[in-house]
N, CA, C, O and the ligand as a Tripos MOL2 file, in Angstrom:
@<TRIPOS>MOLECULE
protein
  273   271    69     0     0
PROTEIN
NO_CHARGES

@<TRIPOS>ATOM
      1 N           6.0220   -1.8130   10.9430 N.3       1 MET1
      2 CA          6.3920   -2.4130    9.6570 C.3       1 MET1
      3 C           6.5220   -1.3950    8.4500 C.2       1 MET1
      4 O           5.5710   -0.7020    8.0890 O.2       1 MET1
      5 N           7.6710   -1.3600    7.9010 N.am      2 LYS2
      6 CA          7.9030   -0.0700    6.8440 C.3       2 LYS2
      7 C           8.1210   -0.9980    5.6270 C.2       2 LYS2
      8 O           8.4690   -2.1740    5.7330 O.2       2 LYS2
      9 N           7.8310   -0.2110    4.1920 N.am      3 ASN3
     10 CA          7.9080   -0.9060    3.2540 C.3       3 ASN3
     11 C           8.8450    0.5500    2.2750 C.2       3 ASN3
     12 O           8.3970    1.6480    1.9460 O.2       3 ASN3
     13 N           9.7890    0.1460    2.1210 N.am      4 GLU4
     14 CA         10.6200    1.1190    1.2850 C.3       4 GLU4
     15 C          11.0270    0.4750   -0.0280 C.2       4 GLU4
     16 O          10.9750   -0.7460   -0.1720 O.2       4 GLU4
     17 N          11.4430    1.3160   -1.0070 N.am      5 LYS5
     18 CA         12.1090    1.0340   -2.3310 C.3       5 LYS5
     19 C          13.3050    1.6840   -2.2040 C.2       5 LYS5
     20 O          13.3310    2.8590   -1.8370 O.2       5 LYS5
     21 N          14.4770    0.9610   -2.5060 N.am      6 ILE6
     22 CA         15.7260    1.6640   -2.6780 C.3       6 ILE6
     23 C          16.3970    1.0890   -3.9680 C.2       6 ILE6
     24 O          16.4270   -0.1000   -4.2850 O.2       6 ILE6
     25 N          16.9690    2.2190   -4.7050 N.am      7 ASN7
     26 CA         17.9030    1.9970   -5.8880 C.3       7 ASN7
     27 C          18.9580    1.4660   -5.7000 C.2       7 ASN7
     28 O          19.7510    1.8590   -4.8440 O.2       7 ASN7
     29 N          19.2210    0.1560   -6.7140 N.am      8 VAL8
     30 CA         20.5360   -0.5580   -6.4750 C.3       8 VAL8
     31 C          21.0620   -0.4070   -7.7540 C.2       8 VAL8
     32 O          20.2850   -0.5180   -8.7020 O.2       8 VAL8
     33 N          22.3280   -0.1550   -7.9740 N.am      9 TYR9
     34 CA         23.1780    0.1530   -9.3610 C.3       9 TYR9
     35 C          24.1160   -0.9880   -9.3950 C.2       9 TYR9
     36 O          24.5860   -1.5450   -8.4030 O.2       9 TYR9
     37 N          24.3460   -1.2860  -10.6440 N.am     10 GLY10
     38 CA         25.5100   -2.2000  -10.9900 C.3      10 GLY10
     39 C          25.0060   -3.8760  -11.1530 C.2      10 GLY10
     40 O          25.8080   -4.7790  -11.3900 O.2      10 GLY10
     41 N          23.6810   -4.0610  -10.9950 N.am     11 MET11
     42 CA         23.3750   -5.6310  -11.1650 C.3      11 MET11
     43 C          23.3740   -5.8780  -12.6860 C.2      11 MET11
     44 O          23.0470   -4.9700  -13.4500 O.2      11 MET11
     45 N          23.6920   -6.9470  -13.0810 N.am     12 SER12
     46 CA         23.8170   -7.0880  -14.4470 C.3      12 SER12
     47 C          23.0060   -8.4110  -14.9250 C.2      12 SER12
     48 O          22.6550   -8.6960  -16.0700 O.2      12 SER12
     49 N          22.8070   -9.1490  -13.7070 N.am     13 CYS13
     50 CA         22.1200  -10.7070  -14.1800 C.3      13 CYS13
     51 C          21.4000  -11.1480  -12.8370 C.2      13 CYS13
     52 O          21.3200  -10.4220  -11.8460 O.2      13 CYS13
     53 N          20.8810  -12.4480  -12.9340 N.am     14 GLU14
     54 CA         20.1860  -12.9320  -12.0260 C.3      14 GLU14
     55 C          20.7540  -13.2500  -10.6110 C.2      14 GLU14
     56 O          20.1880  -13.2450   -9.5180 O.2      14 GLU14
     57 N          22.2920  -13.5820  -11.0230 N.am     15 HIS15
     58 CA         22.8970  -13.6420   -9.6540 C.3      15 HIS15
     59 C          23.1840  -12.6630   -9.1960 C.2      15 HIS15
     60 O          23.4140  -12.8680   -8.0040 O.2      15 HIS15
     61 N          23.3470  -11.4330   -9.4990 N.am     16 CYS16
     62 CA         23.4860  -10.0640   -8.7990 C.3      16 CYS16
     63 C          22.2740   -9.9870   -7.9120 C.2      16 CYS16
     64 O          22.3510   -9.6930   -6.7200 O.2      16 CYS16
     65 N          21.1050  -10.2730   -8.5650 N.am     17 VAL17
     66 CA         19.6930  -10.1210   -7.9200 C.3      17 VAL17
     67 C          19.7650  -10.9140   -6.6750 C.2      17 VAL17
     68 O          19.5310  -10.3990   -5.5820 O.2      17 VAL17
     69 N          20.0770  -12.1370   -6.8170 N.am     18 LYS18
     70 CA         19.9900  -13.1630   -5.6650 C.3      18 LYS18
     71 C          21.1070  -12.7780   -4.6420 C.2      18 LYS18
     72 O          20.9400  -13.0290   -3.4490 O.2      18 LYS18
     73 N          22.2820  -12.1510   -5.1090 N.am     19 THR19
     74 CA         23.3580  -11.5900   -3.7940 C.3      19 THR19
     75 C          22.6380  -10.6170   -3.2580 C.2      19 THR19
     76 O          22.4720  -10.6800   -2.0400 O.2      19 THR19
     77 N          22.0430   -9.5040   -3.9890 N.am     20 VAL20
     78 CA         21.4720   -8.3680   -3.3700 C.3      20 VAL20
     79 C          20.3260   -8.6250   -2.5000 C.2      20 VAL20
     80 O          20.1330   -7.9070   -1.5190 O.2      20 VAL20
     81 N          19.4660   -9.7070   -2.8220 N.am     21 ALA21
     82 CA         18.3310  -10.0910   -1.9780 C.3      21 ALA21
     83 C          18.9050  -10.7940   -0.6950 C.2      21 ALA21
     84 O          18.3840  -10.5870    0.4000 O.2      21 ALA21
     85 N          20.0250  -11.6610   -0.8520 N.am     22 LYS22
     86 CA         20.2660  -12.4000    0.1260 C.3      22 LYS22
     87 C          21.1010  -11.4310    1.1910 C.2      22 LYS22
     88 O          20.9240  -11.6340    2.3920 O.2      22 LYS22
     89 N          21.8400  -10.5740    0.8420 N.am     23 SER23
     90 CA         22.5330   -9.6530    1.8220 C.3      23 SER23
     91 C          21.2530   -8.8300    2.5660 C.2      23 SER23
     92 O          21.3690   -8.5170    3.7510 O.2      23 SER23
     93 N          20.2680   -8.5610    1.9570 N.am     24 ILE24
     94 CA         19.1160   -7.7540    2.8580 C.3      24 ILE24
     95 C          18.5080   -8.5060    3.6780 C.2      24 ILE24
     96 O          18.2860   -8.1530    4.8370 O.2      24 ILE24
     97 N          18.0660   -9.9320    3.0740 N.am     25 LEU25
     98 CA         17.2710  -10.8820    3.9210 C.3      25 LEU25
     99 C          17.9030  -11.6050    5.2770 C.2      25 LEU25
    100 O          17.3860  -12.2790    6.1680 O.2      25 LEU25
    101 N          19.3420  -11.1270    5.0080 N.am     26 ALA26
    102 CA         20.2580  -11.6760    6.2360 C.3      26 ALA26
    103 C          20.1690  -10.8880    7.4110 C.2      26 ALA26
    104 O          20.6090  -11.2870    8.4890 O.2      26 ALA26
    105 N          19.4910   -9.5270    7.2170 N.am     27 LEU27
    106 CA         19.4370   -8.4970    8.2770 C.3      27 LEU27
    107 C          18.3660   -9.1140    9.1230 C.2      27 LEU27
    108 O          17.4590   -9.7100    8.5420 O.2      27 LEU27
    109 N          18.3680   -9.0440   10.3280 N.am     28 LYS28
    110 CA         17.3400   -9.1890   11.4720 C.3      28 LYS28
    111 C          16.3110   -8.3170   11.2130 C.2      28 LYS28
    112 O          16.6900   -7.1830   10.9180 O.2      28 LYS28
    113 N          15.0920   -8.5040   11.2350 N.am     29 GLY29
    114 CA         14.0340   -7.5820   11.0120 C.3      29 GLY29
    115 C          13.5170   -7.3040    9.6670 C.2      29 GLY29
    116 O          12.4770   -6.6800    9.4590 O.2      29 GLY29
    117 N          14.3680   -7.8470    8.6640 N.am     30 VAL30
    118 CA         13.8710   -7.8840    7.2780 C.3      30 VAL30
    119 C          12.7220   -8.8840    7.0850 C.2      30 VAL30
    120 O          12.9130  -10.0590    7.3990 O.2      30 VAL30
    121 N          11.6560   -8.5270    6.6360 N.am     31 ILE31
    122 CA         10.6670   -9.4990    6.6000 C.3      31 ILE31
    123 C          10.4750  -10.0020    5.0060 C.2      31 ILE31
    124 O          10.1970  -11.1680    4.7250 O.2      31 ILE31
    125 N          10.6560   -8.9930    4.0600 N.am     32 SER32
    126 CA         10.7290   -9.5040    2.5290 C.3      32 SER32
    127 C          11.7210   -8.5750    1.7100 C.2      32 SER32
    128 O          12.0040   -7.4480    2.1180 O.2      32 SER32
    129 N          12.1980   -9.0670    0.6170 N.am     33 ALA33
    130 CA         12.9900   -8.3120   -0.1130 C.3      33 ALA33
    131 C          12.7950   -8.6680   -1.4950 C.2      33 ALA33
    132 O          13.1950   -9.7610   -1.8960 O.2      33 ALA33
    133 N          12.1540   -7.7560   -2.3520 N.am     34 GLU34
    134 CA         12.1060   -8.1590   -3.6630 C.3      34 GLU34
    135 C          13.0650   -7.2900   -4.6380 C.2      34 GLU34
    136 O          12.9000   -6.0700   -4.6370 O.2      34 GLU34
    137 N          14.0170   -7.8360   -5.4340 N.am     35 VAL35
    138 CA         14.8890   -7.2150   -6.1410 C.3      35 VAL35
    139 C          14.4930   -7.2750   -7.5190 C.2      35 VAL35
    140 O          14.1190   -8.3320   -8.0280 O.2      35 VAL35
    141 N          14.5700   -5.9890   -8.2620 N.am     36 SER36
    142 CA         14.2800   -6.1770   -9.5850 C.3      36 SER36
    143 C          15.3540   -5.7570  -10.4710 C.2      36 SER36
    144 O          15.7090   -4.5940  -10.2750 O.2      36 SER36
    145 N          15.9750   -6.3870  -11.4020 N.am     37 LEU37
    146 CA         16.8930   -6.1820  -12.2790 C.3      37 LEU37
    147 C          16.8460   -5.1690  -13.3850 C.2      37 LEU37
    148 O          17.7400   -4.4410  -13.8170 O.2      37 LEU37
    149 N          15.3260   -5.3230  -13.8150 N.am     38 LYS38
    150 CA         14.9100   -4.4850  -14.6450 C.3      38 LYS38
    151 C          14.8980   -2.9200  -14.1700 C.2      38 LYS38
    152 O          15.5000   -1.9710  -14.6700 O.2      38 LYS38
    153 N          14.0390   -2.9550  -13.0730 N.am     39 ASP39
    154 CA         13.9300   -1.6280  -12.3270 C.3      39 ASP39
    155 C          14.9490   -1.0710  -11.7160 C.2      39 ASP39
    156 O          14.9140    0.1320  -11.4560 O.2      39 ASP39
    157 N          16.1450   -1.9380  -11.3490 N.am     40 LYS40
    158 CA         17.0630   -1.5470  -10.4550 C.3      40 LYS40
    159 C          16.9300   -0.8900   -9.2920 C.2      40 LYS40
    160 O          17.3790    0.1960   -8.9260 O.2      40 LYS40
    161 N          16.0800   -1.8940   -8.6210 N.am     41 ASN41
    162 CA         15.6880   -1.3970   -7.4070 C.3      41 ASN41
    163 C          15.3080   -2.5140   -6.3800 C.2      41 ASN41
    164 O          15.1340   -3.6160   -6.9020 O.2      41 ASN41
    165 N          15.1480   -2.4520   -5.0360 N.am     42 ALA42
    166 CA         14.7640   -3.4720   -4.0270 C.3      42 ALA42
    167 C          13.6590   -2.8480   -3.2420 C.2      42 ALA42
    168 O          13.7190   -1.7920   -2.6120 O.2      42 ALA42
    169 N          12.6700   -3.6320   -3.3660 N.am     43 THR43
    170 CA         11.5940   -3.3020   -2.5250 C.3      43 THR43
    171 C          11.5170   -3.9940   -1.0130 C.2      43 THR43
    172 O          11.0100   -5.1160   -1.0170 O.2      43 THR43
    173 N          11.9390   -3.4940    0.2490 N.am     44 VAL44
    174 CA         11.9570   -4.2320    1.2710 C.3      44 VAL44
    175 C          10.7650   -3.8470    2.0900 C.2      44 VAL44
    176 O          10.1860   -2.7650    1.9860 O.2      44 VAL44
    177 N          10.4330   -4.8310    2.9280 N.am     45 VAL45
    178 CA          9.5690   -4.6640    4.0260 C.3      45 VAL45
    179 C          10.1940   -5.1730    5.1840 C.2      45 VAL45
    180 O          10.7180   -6.2800    5.3100 O.2      45 VAL45
    181 N          10.0740   -4.0830    6.1930 N.am     46 TYR46
    182 CA         11.2150   -4.3260    7.4340 C.3      46 TYR46
    183 C          10.2840   -4.0500    8.8040 C.2      46 TYR46
    184 O           9.1750   -3.5210    8.7260 O.2      46 TYR46
    185 N          10.7720   -4.3970    9.8270 N.am     47 ASP47
    186 CA         10.3230   -4.0370   11.1870 C.3      47 ASP47
    187 C          11.2660   -2.8850   11.5400 C.2      47 ASP47
    188 O          12.4190   -3.0860   11.9220 O.2      47 ASP47
    189 N          10.7500   -1.7190   11.4010 N.am     48 GLU48
    190 CA         11.5900   -0.6010   12.0260 C.3      48 GLU48
    191 C          12.2830   -0.6050   13.1320 C.2      48 GLU48
    192 O          13.3420    0.0000   13.2970 O.2      48 GLU48
    193 N          11.5440   -1.4950   14.1790 N.am     49 ASN49
    194 CA         12.2430   -1.3550   15.3330 C.3      49 ASN49
    195 C          13.5070   -2.2370   15.3580 C.2      49 ASN49
    196 O          14.2780   -2.1130   16.3100 O.2      49 ASN49
    197 N          13.7580   -3.0730   14.4270 N.am     50 LEU50
    198 CA         14.8180   -3.8840   14.7380 C.3      50 LEU50
    199 C          15.9940   -3.5560   13.5480 C.2      50 LEU50
    200 O          17.2050   -3.7430   13.6660 O.2      50 LEU50
    201 N          15.4330   -3.1330   12.6330 N.am     51 VAL51
    202 CA         16.5340   -2.5020   11.3830 C.3      51 VAL51
    203 C          16.0200   -1.2120   10.6980 C.2      51 VAL51
    204 O          14.8230   -0.9680   10.5450 O.2      51 VAL51
    205 N          17.0230   -0.4150   10.3050 N.am     52 ASN52
    206 CA         16.6640    0.6960    9.6000 C.3      52 ASN52
    207 C          17.3140    0.6520    8.1650 C.2      52 ASN52
    208 O          18.1660   -0.1560    7.7950 O.2      52 ASN52
    209 N          16.7500    1.6820    7.4170 N.am     53 LEU53
    210 CA         17.1070    1.8360    5.8980 C.3      53 LEU53
    211 C          18.6010    2.0410    5.7590 C.2      53 LEU53
    212 O          19.2170    1.4640    4.8630 O.2      53 LEU53
    213 N          19.2200    2.8740    6.6510 N.am     54 SER54
    214 CA         20.7190    2.5820    6.4600 C.3      54 SER54
    215 C          21.2200    1.3670    6.6550 C.2      54 SER54
    216 O          22.0800    1.0490    5.8330 O.2      54 SER54
    217 N          20.9890    0.6550    7.4000 N.am     55 ASP55
    218 CA         21.4350   -0.7130    7.7000 C.3      55 ASP55
    219 C          21.3480   -1.5130    6.4860 C.2      55 ASP55
    220 O          22.2900   -2.1760    6.0530 O.2      55 ASP55
    221 N          20.0140   -1.4270    5.8590 N.am     56 ILE56
    222 CA         19.6900   -2.0790    4.7650 C.3      56 ILE56
    223 C          20.7150   -1.7190    3.4870 C.2      56 ILE56
    224 O          21.2690   -2.5760    2.7980 O.2      56 ILE56
    225 N          20.8350   -0.4100    3.3330 N.am     57 LYS57
    226 CA         21.6700    0.1270    2.2860 C.3      57 LYS57
    227 C          23.0880   -0.2030    2.3030 C.2      57 LYS57
    228 O          23.8010   -0.3900    1.3170 O.2      57 LYS57
    229 N          23.4540   -0.2600    3.6540 N.am     58 LYS58
    230 CA         24.9520   -0.6750    3.9730 C.3      58 LYS58
    231 C          24.9320   -2.0370    3.7350 C.2      58 LYS58
    232 O          26.0490   -2.3670    3.3370 O.2      58 LYS58
    233 N          24.1280   -3.0430    3.8000 N.am     59 ALA59
    234 CA         24.2550   -4.2710    3.3830 C.3      59 ALA59
    235 C          24.2270   -4.5030    1.8500 C.2      59 ALA59
    236 O          24.8590   -5.4490    1.3800 O.2      59 ALA59
    237 N          23.6620   -3.8430    1.2230 N.am     60 VAL60
    238 CA         23.7410   -3.7770   -0.3480 C.3      60 VAL60
    239 C          25.0120   -3.4280   -0.6750 C.2      60 VAL60
    240 O          25.6890   -4.0470   -1.4950 O.2      60 VAL60
    241 N          25.4180   -2.3440    0.0020 N.am     61 LYS61
    242 CA         26.9280   -1.8220   -0.4240 C.3      61 LYS61
    243 C          27.8870   -2.7920   -0.2360 C.2      61 LYS61
    244 O          28.7920   -2.9560   -1.0540 O.2      61 LYS61
    245 N          27.7650   -3.4960    0.8360 N.am     62 GLU62
    246 CA         28.7540   -4.3630    1.1980 C.3      62 GLU62
    247 C          28.7900   -5.6110    0.3650 C.2      62 GLU62
    248 O          29.7820   -6.3340    0.2730 O.2      62 GLU62
    249 N          27.6810   -5.8100   -0.2150 N.am     63 SER63
    250 CA         27.4420   -6.9130   -1.0680 C.3      63 SER63
    251 C          27.9720   -6.6500   -2.5350 C.2      63 SER63
    252 O          27.8310   -7.4580   -3.4530 O.2      63 SER63
    253 N          28.6080   -5.4070   -2.6470 N.am     64 GLY64
    254 CA         29.2260   -5.0100   -4.0100 C.3      64 GLY64
    255 C          28.3040   -4.2130   -5.0000 C.2      64 GLY64
    256 O          28.5260   -4.1160   -6.2070 O.2      64 GLY64
    257 N          27.3740   -3.7240   -4.4180 N.am     65 TYR65
    258 CA         26.5040   -2.7940   -5.3230 C.3      65 TYR65
    259 C          26.3220   -1.3350   -4.6920 C.2      65 TYR65
    260 O          26.4080   -1.0250   -3.5040 O.2      65 TYR65
    261 N          26.0700   -0.5830   -5.7070 N.am     66 ASP66
    262 CA         25.8290    0.8140   -5.3850 C.3      66 ASP66
    263 C          24.3920    1.3080   -5.0680 C.2      66 ASP66
    264 O          23.4300    0.8750   -5.7020 O.2      66 ASP66
    265 N          24.2520    2.3220   -3.9650 N.am     67 ILE67
    266 CA         23.0190    2.6200   -3.7640 C.3      67 ILE67
    267 C          22.9730    4.1420   -3.7490 C.2      67 ILE67
    268 O          24.0540    4.6990   -3.9460 O.2      67 ILE67
    269 N          21.9370    4.8840   -3.5550 N.am     68 ASP68
    270 CA         21.8930    6.2200   -3.6420 C.3      68 ASP68
    271 C          22.6790    7.0330   -2.5840 C.2      68 ASP68
    272 O          22.6700    8.2640   -2.6200 O.2      68 ASP68
    273 CU         24.9990  -10.5990  -11.9500 Cu       69 CU69
@<TRIPOS>BOND
     1     1     2 1
     2     2     3 1
     3     3     4 2
     4     3     5 am
     5     5     6 1
     6     6     7 1
     7     7     8 2
     8     7     9 am
     9     9    10 1
    10    10    11 1
    11    11    12 2
    12    11    13 am
    13    13    14 1
    14    14    15 1
    15    15    16 2
    16    15    17 am
    17    17    18 1
    18    18    19 1
    19    19    20 2
    20    19    21 am
    21    21    22 1
    22    22    23 1
    23    23    24 2
    24    23    25 am
    25    25    26 1
    26    26    27 1
    27    27    28 2
    28    27    29 am
    29    29    30 1
    30    30    31 1
    31    31    32 2
    32    31    33 am
    33    33    34 1
    34    34    35 1
    35    35    36 2
    36    35    37 am
    37    37    38 1
    38    38    39 1
    39    39    40 2
    40    39    41 am
    41    41    42 1
    42    42    43 1
    43    43    44 2
    44    43    45 am
    45    45    46 1
    46    46    47 1
    47    47    48 2
    48    47    49 am
    49    49    50 1
    50    50    51 1
    51    51    52 2
    52    51    53 am
    53    53    54 1
    54    54    55 1
    55    55    56 2
    56    55    57 am
    57    57    58 1
    58    58    59 1
    59    59    60 2
    60    59    61 am
    61    61    62 1
    62    62    63 1
    63    63    64 2
    64    63    65 am
    65    65    66 1
    66    66    67 1
    67    67    68 2
    68    67    69 am
    69    69    70 1
    70    70    71 1
    71    71    72 2
    72    71    73 am
    73    73    74 1
    74    74    75 1
    75    75    76 2
    76    75    77 am
    77    77    78 1
    78    78    79 1
    79    79    80 2
    80    79    81 am
    81    81    82 1
    82    82    83 1
    83    83    84 2
    84    83    85 am
    85    85    86 1
    86    86    87 1
    87    87    88 2
    88    87    89 am
    89    89    90 1
    90    90    91 1
    91    91    92 2
    92    91    93 am
    93    93    94 1
    94    94    95 1
    95    95    96 2
    96    95    97 am
    97    97    98 1
    98    98    99 1
    99    99   100 2
   100    99   101 am
   101   101   102 1
   102   102   103 1
   103   103   104 2
   104   103   105 am
   105   105   106 1
   106   106   107 1
   107   107   108 2
   108   107   109 am
   109   109   110 1
   110   110   111 1
   111   111   112 2
   112   111   113 am
   113   113   114 1
   114   114   115 1
   115   115   116 2
   116   115   117 am
   117   117   118 1
   118   118   119 1
   119   119   120 2
   120   119   121 am
   121   121   122 1
   122   122   123 1
   123   123   124 2
   124   123   125 am
   125   125   126 1
   126   126   127 1
   127   127   128 2
   128   127   129 am
   129   129   130 1
   130   130   131 1
   131   131   132 2
   132   131   133 am
   133   133   134 1
   134   134   135 1
   135   135   136 2
   136   135   137 am
   137   137   138 1
   138   138   139 1
   139   139   140 2
   140   139   141 am
   141   141   142 1
   142   142   143 1
   143   143   144 2
   144   143   145 am
   145   145   146 1
   146   146   147 1
   147   147   148 2
   148   147   149 am
   149   149   150 1
   150   150   151 1
   151   151   152 2
   152   151   153 am
   153   153   154 1
   154   154   155 1
   155   155   156 2
   156   155   157 am
   157   157   158 1
   158   158   159 1
   159   159   160 2
   160   159   161 am
   161   161   162 1
   162   162   163 1
   163   163   164 2
   164   163   165 am
   165   165   166 1
   166   166   167 1
   167   167   168 2
   168   167   169 am
   169   169   170 1
   170   170   171 1
   171   171   172 2
   172   171   173 am
   173   173   174 1
   174   174   175 1
   175   175   176 2
   176   175   177 am
   177   177   178 1
   178   178   179 1
   179   179   180 2
   180   179   181 am
   181   181   182 1
   182   182   183 1
   183   183   184 2
   184   183   185 am
   185   185   186 1
   186   186   187 1
   187   187   188 2
   188   187   189 am
   189   189   190 1
   190   190   191 1
   191   191   192 2
   192   191   193 am
   193   193   194 1
   194   194   195 1
   195   195   196 2
   196   195   197 am
   197   197   198 1
   198   198   199 1
   199   199   200 2
   200   199   201 am
   201   201   202 1
   202   202   203 1
   203   203   204 2
   204   203   205 am
   205   205   206 1
   206   206   207 1
   207   207   208 2
   208   207   209 am
   209   209   210 1
   210   210   211 1
   211   211   212 2
   212   211   213 am
   213   213   214 1
   214   214   215 1
   215   215   216 2
   216   215   217 am
   217   217   218 1
   218   218   219 1
   219   219   220 2
   220   219   221 am
   221   221   222 1
   222   222   223 1
   223   223   224 2
   224   223   225 am
   225   225   226 1
   226   226   227 1
   227   227   228 2
   228   227   229 am
   229   229   230 1
   230   230   231 1
   231   231   232 2
   232   231   233 am
   233   233   234 1
   234   234   235 1
   235   235   236 2
   236   235   237 am
   237   237   238 1
   238   238   239 1
   239   239   240 2
   240   239   241 am
   241   241   242 1
   242   242   243 1
   243   243   244 2
   244   243   245 am
   245   245   246 1
   246   246   247 1
   247   247   248 2
   248   247   249 am
   249   249   250 1
   250   250   251 1
   251   251   252 2
   252   251   253 am
   253   253   254 1
   254   254   255 1
   255   255   256 2
   256   255   257 am
   257   257   258 1
   258   258   259 1
   259   259   260 2
   260   259   261 am
   261   261   262 1
   262   262   263 1
   263   263   264 2
   264   263   265 am
   265   265   266 1
   266   266   267 1
   267   267   268 2
   268   267   269 am
   269   269   270 1
   270   270   271 1
   271   271   272 2
@<TRIPOS>SUBSTRUCTURE
     1 MET1         2 RESIDUE 1 A MET
     2 LYS2         6 RESIDUE 1 A LYS
     3 ASN3        10 RESIDUE 1 A ASN
     4 GLU4        14 RESIDUE 1 A GLU
     5 LYS5        18 RESIDUE 1 A LYS
     6 ILE6        22 RESIDUE 1 A ILE
     7 ASN7        26 RESIDUE 1 A ASN
     8 VAL8        30 RESIDUE 1 A VAL
     9 TYR9        34 RESIDUE 1 A TYR
    10 GLY10       38 RESIDUE 1 A GLY
    11 MET11       42 RESIDUE 1 A MET
    12 SER12       46 RESIDUE 1 A SER
    13 CYS13       50 RESIDUE 1 A CYS
    14 GLU14       54 RESIDUE 1 A GLU
    15 HIS15       58 RESIDUE 1 A HIS
    16 CYS16       62 RESIDUE 1 A CYS
    17 VAL17       66 RESIDUE 1 A VAL
    18 LYS18       70 RESIDUE 1 A LYS
    19 THR19       74 RESIDUE 1 A THR
    20 VAL20       78 RESIDUE 1 A VAL
    21 ALA21       82 RESIDUE 1 A ALA
    22 LYS22       86 RESIDUE 1 A LYS
    23 SER23       90 RESIDUE 1 A SER
    24 ILE24       94 RESIDUE 1 A ILE
    25 LEU25       98 RESIDUE 1 A LEU
    26 ALA26      102 RESIDUE 1 A ALA
    27 LEU27      106 RESIDUE 1 A LEU
    28 LYS28      110 RESIDUE 1 A LYS
    29 GLY29      114 RESIDUE 1 A GLY
    30 VAL30      118 RESIDUE 1 A VAL
    31 ILE31      122 RESIDUE 1 A ILE
    32 SER32      126 RESIDUE 1 A SER
    33 ALA33      130 RESIDUE 1 A ALA
    34 GLU34      134 RESIDUE 1 A GLU
    35 VAL35      138 RESIDUE 1 A VAL
    36 SER36      142 RESIDUE 1 A SER
    37 LEU37      146 RESIDUE 1 A LEU
    38 LYS38      150 RESIDUE 1 A LYS
    39 ASP39      154 RESIDUE 1 A ASP
    40 LYS40      158 RESIDUE 1 A LYS
    41 ASN41      162 RESIDUE 1 A ASN
    42 ALA42      166 RESIDUE 1 A ALA
    43 THR43      170 RESIDUE 1 A THR
    44 VAL44      174 RESIDUE 1 A VAL
    45 VAL45      178 RESIDUE 1 A VAL
    46 TYR46      182 RESIDUE 1 A TYR
    47 ASP47      186 RESIDUE 1 A ASP
    48 GLU48      190 RESIDUE 1 A GLU
    49 ASN49      194 RESIDUE 1 A ASN
    50 LEU50      198 RESIDUE 1 A LEU
    51 VAL51      202 RESIDUE 1 A VAL
    52 ASN52      206 RESIDUE 1 A ASN
    53 LEU53      210 RESIDUE 1 A LEU
    54 SER54      214 RESIDUE 1 A SER
    55 ASP55      218 RESIDUE 1 A ASP
    56 ILE56      222 RESIDUE 1 A ILE
    57 LYS57      226 RESIDUE 1 A LYS
    58 LYS58      230 RESIDUE 1 A LYS
    59 ALA59      234 RESIDUE 1 A ALA
    60 VAL60      238 RESIDUE 1 A VAL
    61 LYS61      242 RESIDUE 1 A LYS
    62 GLU62      246 RESIDUE 1 A GLU
    63 SER63      250 RESIDUE 1 A SER
    64 GLY64      254 RESIDUE 1 A GLY
    65 TYR65      258 RESIDUE 1 A TYR
    66 ASP66      262 RESIDUE 1 A ASP
    67 ILE67      266 RESIDUE 1 A ILE
    68 ASP68      270 RESIDUE 1 A ASP
    69 CU69       273 GROUP 0 **** ****
């Protein structure tokens, strides 16, 4: 199990937060995703045997937001 924080840019409201969280949580192997509008990041707990950080970043990007 891994716990990673990724920066997410371009979120402007709670709707954005929900969109990002939903995109991350849709991935198999993700256990939890806490997205902060204020801190511009997402804290993700996941099973590294099922999903990796680049999959998570890709999902965020595909939902319309920017990552590092
Ligand atoms: Cu928004």
